N, C-alpha and C positions, 0 to 999 in steps of 0.2 A: 593677339599678341604680334601679329604679323610686323606693324610698325616698328616694334622693338627687335627683333632678330635679328637685326644688321648691328647692335652695338653693343661692345662691350661682353660681359659675361653671358647677356641672351642668345647670343649665336649659339652658345652651347644646347640652345632649345630647337634649335633646327632640325637636330637628330632626334626623331619619332621614339624610338626608345627612352631617352632622357627625359622628353617631354610627356613621356606617357606615366613615367613616375612619380608626378606632382603628389603633394600630401598637404592638407591644412593641420597647422602646428601653431596654438597661441594665436587663432584669428591669420596667420601667416600664410601664403600659396609658399611651400618648399619644395626644392627638387633637388636630390643626393647629388647631383652635379657642384652644388655649389649656388647655384640662383634662387632668391627668392623675390616676392615681391609684398610689399606693407600694403595692409587693408587701407590706408587713407590713398596711396597712390592708386590702388583699382577702383576704389571710388570715387574720386576726382575723373579719371580714363572713361568711365562708364555711364556718366551721370551727365545733364547739360546743365551747367550752374548759372 
């Protein structure tokens, strides 16, 4: 996550309390502070294509 924490709404996740509230809903990572990550995005960023 570090490379994304300086962009837009992702900066909200710099707050450890916000970051630790992650939940999985409908295969998406979601935080109550309004941040979510699409599964395709996560996949693309974690594997070498």
